[in-house]
N, C-alpha and C positions, 0 to 999 in steps of 0.2 A: 506491501500501499503506498500509498504516495504523497506521502505526509509535508503542509507546508506549518510553517515556525515563525510565531511572535515572537518576536523579541525584544520586550522590556527595560528600556530602562531602572533604578532602583526604587524611583521619587516615582514611579509609574508602580511597580509590582509592589510599592508598601502602602498607595493608593485605595489599590485595584482588590487587595486582602482588608482593606476596613473597609471599602463599601461594600464587596462577598461579605463580611462579618456581619457587617452591616441590614445585609437584603437577610442573609438570613432569620436573624435573627425575629427581628420588626416587621417585617412578610409575613414569617413563618414560622412552625416549631421546632421543640425538638420532642422529639421522636424515637426511641430504643425498639424494636421489634420481637419479632417472637423467635418460636427456641419449640424440639420436638413436632413440626410436621413437614412436610412433604414443597418443596418449591418451585411455587410455578416455571415456565420454563422466563430466561433469560431472553430478554431481543437479541436478533442473531444478526443485525447487520449496521456497521459503525460509518460514517459516512464523515470527514472532516471537512469542515465548512472551510472555504476558503479565506483568499487575506482579502481587505476590503482596501482597498491598494491608502498605504497613509498611514491607516490607522492599526492596532491593535482589541482585541475587545475580548470581552466573557457576556458567555448569555442567561437569558430572565426571563424566556417565555417561548411557547410556542404554541398555536393554537390551534385547531382542526384541518386546514386549509394546511398546515406545516409550514406555515410563514413566524420565522425564526426575530426577537427583539433581545434589543443588549445593548451595551453601553459599551464605545468605544470611545479608544485615548491615544493621544498624540501630542504627542512637542512640539511647540513653533520657532519660528526659526528668531522668536524672543528668550528660548527655552521655559515659554510657562503651557504649564503642563494643561490641556482640552480638553476635557467629557463633555463628549456626547448620546446620543441616542439614536443608533440606529433599528431597521427592517429589512432582516434578507430576506427574500420571496423570489421564487421562478432563475434565481441564478445569481437574483443582483445585490447589491443594496442602497439604500438611501441613510445619507444619516437625517438625523429627527431634528431640531433648535429651535425654539419659535418664535420667527423675525418677528410676528405680529404683538406678541410679549413684549420687546424688548432686547434687548441685547448693548455688551455681551456677556453669555452665560460661562458661568465656573462648572458647570456642573447641571449636566441631564439626566436626570433617571426615568428609566419607562418604568411604569410600575406593568403593567398588565397589556396583554390582545386580544378584544376573540374574534369570536367567528366568522366576523364580518370584515375584519380589517380597523376594527379603530382598535385603536391605543391610546392609553393615558399615564400621563408622568409628570413629574416637576421639576422645573429649573431653578438653578438655586443663581442668584446675582450675584455680583461682587464683592457684597453686603453676607453676602446666605444668607436670603431670603426667599421663600419659596412661593410659586410661583405655580399652582396643578395647570391642567391643559389639556386637554381630547385633542387627536391627530386623528382627522376624519377624510379618507382622499387627497391627505396635500390641503387641507386643512386648518388652523390650530382654533381653538376656545379655549378662553379662558375660566378655570372652574375657579368660583370665588361664594361662599355660601355667602349671602345680603345678611346683613347686620355682625360679621364672623367682624375680628378681630383681625387687622391688614396681617395678608406673607402668613397665614396661623392655616387654611384651609390645604389638609393633608387627605393624599386620594389610596387607595390599595388594591382595590380588585372594581374590574365590573364584568356584565354579562352579556349575553348574547342580542338580548333585548337591547340595550342601551342600558340598563341602569347603573349608575357608579355609587359605588360604600367611602368611606371616608370618616377625617373629624374635623374640627374646629374646634378657636379658644375662642371666647367672648370679652367681654369685656374687663370681664375682673378672672380675667385666664381661663375658668373651668372649660374642661374639654367635654366634646359633645358631641354624638355618633350622630351621621343623616345621610339619607341617602337624594341622588341625583335623578328626575327621571324625565323626557319630555320639558325637559328645560324650565323645571318645578325643582326646589331642594325643601327635603322635610326633614325635622329633626327626630330622631327614635332613642331620644335617653330609658331605660329603662325605669322603671318608678320607684323613686329613693337612691338614685343616680346622685351622686355632688361629679365627676367624671366620667366615661364615657365614651369609645371608637365603634366602628364597624372596619370588620379586617374583611369580609368578601364575600356574594351573592350566585347564590344558581340564578341560574334561568327558568327557576316556579318564584320568585322574586323571593326567595327564604332568602335573613339575610345573619352572618353571623360579628362577635364582637365581645371587648369587653367591658365590664362595668366594676366600679368603685360605688358603696354604701358608706353607711356610717352603723355600727353596731349602738345597745340601748348604755355601754359600756366607752362608749365614745374610740372602739376603736373602728378604724378602713377593714372595711374589707373586698374586698373582689372576686369577681363573680365570672361565669362565660354565658354570657345570651345566646338564644336563636328566638329571630323578628321575626312572624310572616305575616300580613294583614287586619298589622294592629295587636296581635298579638305576641305577649313576651314571652319565656321561658330562662329559665335564668337553669344555668351550668354551677353544677361543685361537685368534682371528684372523692367519689366519697372517704379520700383517703387523705384526703390534702388537710396542710398544714400550715394555719397564718400564720403568718406575724410582722412585721416593722421589716425584715429582710427580706421578706418575699410575698406575692404578689398573687396569693390562691388559683383561681383557676381562668387556664382563657381559654377560647373559642378561637380559630382562627382559619379554617379550612371550613369549608361545608362542596360536600359531591350531588351533585343530581340524585339521588336517590334517598336525600336529604343525613349520610352518613357527615358528625363534624368531629374532625380532627386536631384537639386542644391539646394541655399541658395544665400541668399540676404542682406544687411542691408535696414533696414525701414527708416523713416524719424525721428523715435521715436530711431533713433541706435540700436537696436534691431536685429535679429538673427535670419529673418521667410523662412519657406522654402516655393518649389516652384517645380513644377510637372512643363517639359514642355515637348511640343507633337506637333509637325505638331506649329510650329508657335506661340503655342498659353502657356499664363505662364499661373496655376494657381496655385493660393495660399493658403494655407489649412493651420486653427489656431482650437486646442486641447483648447478649453474655460480651464482657472485655471490652464494651468499649469508654471511652471516657467523655463523650458527648453529642448528640446526637444530631440531624434539622434535621424537617422537613419540608421542600421545596414546592409539590404537588399534587394535586390530584386530579382524577376529569370522573366522568359519569361512571366506570364500570368503580371505580370504586378502587382503585389501583392508588397506591404513593409511592411519591419518590423523597430520595433525601441522600443524604453524607452521612456516615458517620466516623468517632475516631478513635485507633485505634495507636496508643505509640508515636503522636503527631504525625501521625500518617493515614489521610483521606478515605474513605472508603462506598463508592455510590452504592444505592438498593434500591432495590422494588418492595414494596409489598401488596400481597395481596393478596384473601383469603385464607387473615392468621401467616402467612408464612412468608420469608426475609432471602433474597436471590443477591451476593454481592454481587458488584458490578464492578469489577476493576481496566480498564481500556488500560493503562500502566501498572508493571508493578510496584514497586517502592523502594529500588536504589533510586538513588540521583533523581527522588524527585517528589513534589507532595502528595499523590495521590488522584485523587478523582474526586468531584466532589459534577453532582449532578443538583440539576434547576429548574428541571420543569418535564410536562408530559401533557399528550392532548389526547384526545379520547379513541386513537386508531392503536395507543400506545407504544407511540414514538416519543422520542428519552432527547432530553436537549444534556451536557453537560460538559468539560474539558479537566485536559489534566494538565499537569508545569514539569519540566523539566528541567534540575538547574544542571551548570556550568560547575567544574571542578572549580574556582573560587566562585559562586555566589554571588555572580555582582548584576548579573540577573539572571531572568526563565525565560525560558519558551510553553508556551498556553501553548495551543490545540483544541481547538471547537468541536464538539462533534452532534449529529446528530443518530441515534442508536432505534433501527425500522426490524416491528417483529421482520 
């Protein structure tokens, strides 16, 4: 297999690792996975994405038509690091940086792409103030909740109907969840909440997120939630431990079948994942994993993510209570494999990295695995 190499300088390397960790933590959840069950077949074919001329990049999402989104990096003639979004579709790259919302941008991060090719993201200006946007067939639209404090609207996911979920802060810095649909913004704070944000929405309009309330003792407690047609369902894992050092139960992803993927802190104050389905919480563990992050799920309930052992990353596919490790490169001279998304066809995107002997830069290979 011929492999195209992306050579990143040290500054880009450090920034990319920071952005990747932020994406995995904020957009998604930690999920250690199963044991003792026969694993499903792993995707059989890997395609290395070609170079985007002049740019180094990492992927963050894939839709059902195979369009891939991500973040590109390059250093200009003044040695400034430029960060822009991109979409790769039908063999061509399109860089995404919203000129209608102002420029220059210090950083553009794409959050999600739906089946129609609509893309949402956040652009950060030179003062690192955020500007959320929707990109549809070459047109950029600002997403800002009316009455919100300036530059506080954050967006996380959108569905194929174009509904967008996220959060915003008011004048008192209180965080609220919202959904944007057909030009209308609707706040969706659970009853009694003092802070809330929405993290995902499926095509049935079911929304998941996290909120914080205050109990009779004045202690703040965090809960996951499902919202659908005006009704809230609170999620609290039975083994959760609340303390000032932990944030309770969270809900981060929801499948088309209504399964929720979230995380909670256990008795050992370790972040654990769970799958919630029809009132049942299932906690899943990958033996010997130091950490685990979930990156995406699809209509079939398949989940992909990354776990680490002794500092080396390994991708995984979770399906029907089974875990299949996906490594595109061994653990020698590299940091392993990171998976960043999956579509309904089971096609998976991710990357792996290789380092030279002096570790002055790394080669990153971005790929699509198809069944």
